[in-house]
N, C-alpha and C positions, 0 to 999 in steps of 0.2 A: 362847127369846129369846137372840139373840147377846150375848156379853159386851160391855160398854161399853168403848170404847177411851179410855184416859186418857194424857196426855202430861205428864211432869214433868221439870223441869230442877233438879237439886240444886245448891246453892251451890258444891259442890266440883268440879262439872264445868267444863271450860274454856268460855270465852265462845263462844257459837255464831257461826258465820261468816255469819249472816243479820242484817241490820239492816232494820227496817221503820219507815217514816216516814209519818205521817198528814199530809195537806195539805187545807186548806179554801180553796176558790176559787170564783169565779163563772164562770171560763172553761170552755170545752168541752174534752173529752178531747184532740182533735187539736191544739188551741191550746196546751194545757199541754205536750204532747209536743214541740211546736215550741219553746216557751220553754226547756224543759229541754235540748233539743238545743243551743241557743245558749249556755246558761249553764254547762253542766257541763264541757266539751263532750261530747256524746254523739250517738248516732244511733238514737233510738228508732224502731222500725218496728212498725206495727200488725200484730197477729196475729189468728188466728181466735179468736172469742169463747170465753171459758171458761164452761162450763156447770156450775152447782152444783145438785145435787139437794136438794130440800127435802122430806124424807119425810113430814112432818106435813101439808103442803099437797098432797102427791103431784104435784109439779110440778118443772120444771127452770127455773132462771133463768140468763140469759146476762149476762156482764160483759165489757166491752171492756177489752183490755189491749195494752200495747206492750212490746217487748223490745229490750234493747241489751246486747251483750257486748263486753268489752274484754279481749282475750286477753293483752295485755302485763301488765295488772294482775291478771289472773285473776279478773275480776268479771263477774257477770251481773246486770243491772238489769231490773226489771219495774215498769211503771207500770200500775196497775189501778184502774178505777172502783170505788168502794166502794158505790155505790147503783145499783140497777136496779129501777125501779118503786118498790115499797114495801119491797123486801128489800135487805139489806146483805151484802157479801162478808165483812166482819168486823163482825158486829153489835155487838160491845163498844165500837166506836169510831165511832158514828154521826155524830159531829161532823166526821169526815174525808170529804171528797168523793172523794179519791184516796189510794191507797197507793203508796208507792215502796219496793220491796224491793230490797236490795242484798245479793248473795250471793257469797261467795268468801273465801279466807283473808286477803285484804287489807282486807276490809270493816270490821272493828273499828278498824283503824288510820286509816281515812278518815272516821270519824264526825264529828269537829268540823269538818273541811274541808267536808264535804257539807252539814251543817246551815247553815254560814255561807253557802254558795252558794245554798241553797234560800231562806233568809231574805232574801237580797238581791233576789229576784224580787218586783216590786211586785204582780204578779197574785195572789200567795199571801197570804191574810189570816192564815193560821195554819199553822205547821209544828211538828210535835212528834214525838219518837221514841216508838215503841210498844214496850212491854215484851212480848216474844213469850210470856213465861210466863203472861200474862193472857189470851191468845187461846184460846178454846175450840176453834175449828176450825183447828188448826195445819196440818192436811193440805191446806187450801186454799192454803197458801203454797208448796207444792211444784209448781213450774211445769214441771219436766222429767221 
């Protein structure tokens, strides 16, 4: 049996350059991408679906995602649906319909500004930051 992979961030490590936000909304994925494009401003573009393998069920589940890169700020942003059928991309946060991942050296410095912009969207009922140390499947957050 292969060794189990575990990921740990110790308190002495520098803050990771990845922010993850959970969002609850009734709008569809393309509608949310459009709203984020207007509010941030960004240019989210739909990508080929991400497939996640579920070994216990012996199946693969596809999740829709969008990508935006800002070379000036050195940020990569990913909008991912958190639910596909009865499965979740990040099962620990079932209350989130979507996940917004912001990656880059400037990400931690943009945290409060981004939360403010997201909370200003009327289509979002809930916006919260996700502690990546509590995510079991961290490897799912590697999009590149």
